[in-house]
N, C-alpha and C positions, 0 to 999 in steps of 0.2 A: 447637239441634239441633247434631250433630256434623258431619260432612263431608256434602256437598250435592253430587250432579252428576247435574245437568241433563241428559239425553240429545242425541241428535242423528238428526233421520228422517233413512233414508236411502232408496231405492228402489232393487230389484236386479229383473233377470230372474230369476223363478222359472223357469218354462218355457217355450217358444215364447215366446207373444207374450201369458205369464200373468207379471202384476209385483208382487212384494211391498217391500210399503209397511210401515217397520219403525223403533225406536226405536234404534238401534246400529247402527255400520258393521259389515256382515256379521255382523248378529246375537253382536258383541261390546260390554260394556255396559249399556247401555239407562240407564234413570235410576235415579239410588238415594242413600240416604240412611241416615243413623246418627242415634241422638240416645242417651245414657245413663241408667238408669234409678238414682234413687237412692232410697231407701226407711229408716225404722227399722224394717222388717221382714224378712226373708229369703223370698224366694216365687220365680212364673215369671213370665214377662212373655212378648210375643208381639205381633203387628201382626195386625190384623183387617182385608182387605182390602175394601172393595165401590165399585162402580162402574155409572157411567150411558153405557151404548155410544151411540153415535149412527153408528157407522160404515157404510160403503157397501163391497160388498155385504152383508156381513152384522152387523146390527145385534144388540144380544143385551138392549137396552133398557133398565131403570133398575132399581135396587137389587140389584145383579148380585156375590153373594160369589164371590171369585176362588177356587177350589177348593177351601180347605177354611177351616173359621171361624178356623185360623191359617196367615198364610201361609207357603208354604216354601223361598221365592225370598229370602236364596243360603242359608238352612237355619242351624242347623234350625231348626223352626217355633215354638218358645220358648225362652227362657234361662232361666239358673237364677239368681236374682237374689242378691247376698251383699250381705250388711246391710254400712253404712257404709263402702261400697267402690264406688262409680261406675265408676271407672275397669277394674272387672271387669266390669261389666256394658253391653256393647256390643247395643245391641240393633239390629240393620241389615236393608235391605232394597232387594233391589234387580231393578227390575221392565222386560222388551224387550217389550213389547206389539206384535203385529203385525196387518194385514189382507192378504190374497191379494186380488188383481182377476179379474176374470174374463178370457177370452181376448180382447184387445184392447181391454177397458177401463178405465176409470175404476176408480181405489176412494182409499177416504178412512177416516181413521184420526181418528176424534172420541169421544174420551173423559175423562169427568170422574172423576178418584180422589181415593176420601178411605180414608186409611188409619190404623188407629186402633191407637197405644199402649195395651198395657191389661195391667194386675197382679192377680197373685193374692197377698193372703199365704198364707206357709205355718204361719201361727200354729193352734193348737188343731190341727181335722181339716183338713188342704188341702181334703180332698173336699168337705166343708160348708161351703169358701167360695168368692165367685164373684169373675170377675174385674169388674172395675173399667177402667174408660177415665179414663187419666192425661192423654192431648194427641192430637189431629188434626193429619193432615200431608193436606193438601189439593193436587194438582197436575191440571195436563191438556195432552193432546192434544188440537191441533186440524190435522193434514196431510191434505193431496192430491195423487194424480200423476195423470197422464194421459199414456198411453203411452210410460211408463216415464218421467217427467220430475216431478221436484219441483216442484210446484205454488208459488208464490211465496206468502208470509205463512204457508207453514205451522208450526206452531210447536211445543216441549215447553216448559211454565213451568215454575220456581223451586219445587219442592217448599218449603211454607210449613209451619211448626208453632206450631198454636196449643192453649194451655192448653185442655181438653175434660171434659164428664163426660159425654156424647153416650153414650147407645148406638148400637151399630152393627145397624142395620137392615136385613135384605136380604131379598125375594121369589121368589128363586132362587139357583142355585148354577150355575157352567159351570164345567166339570172341562176346560182345554184341553190339545192335545194338543202337544208339542214348542213349546210358545211360553209364555208366561207369562198372554196375559191369556189 
């Protein structure tokens, strides 16, 4: 894997006594990583992000697809893979998930992410080919805040890339507004 940037948990006042727990100082940055795709064939690559969410006050459950089949942050959702030139094939993902408390309440951001690096060759008719998984990046957030103060032990793990042929699986899709989660 190329560059890895684990995020930093921050808590800010959203409005009044509603607090916003998020990955990235004032929503700048977040957790990000990049890898380079090397292939014997030209084609298309992208990340598919699936997560399990046990956050509070809003949890979306297990096997949630984040937005669309191909993750759009930082964009574009897919890249063109150039034959024999991995340095031209950076596949990047940046995410800044967040959770907002109820007035005066506590908030927890507890999410386990699985980001699948996938590739489809252009050989023959590309529309007849399928995307296969080349690797899987795993990382998680386990953070909480009470009264606008980040609780001790709140962490974001270092993203880890492993070879994988696992197919991404999801049971629901979450289309977030103004957040990457």
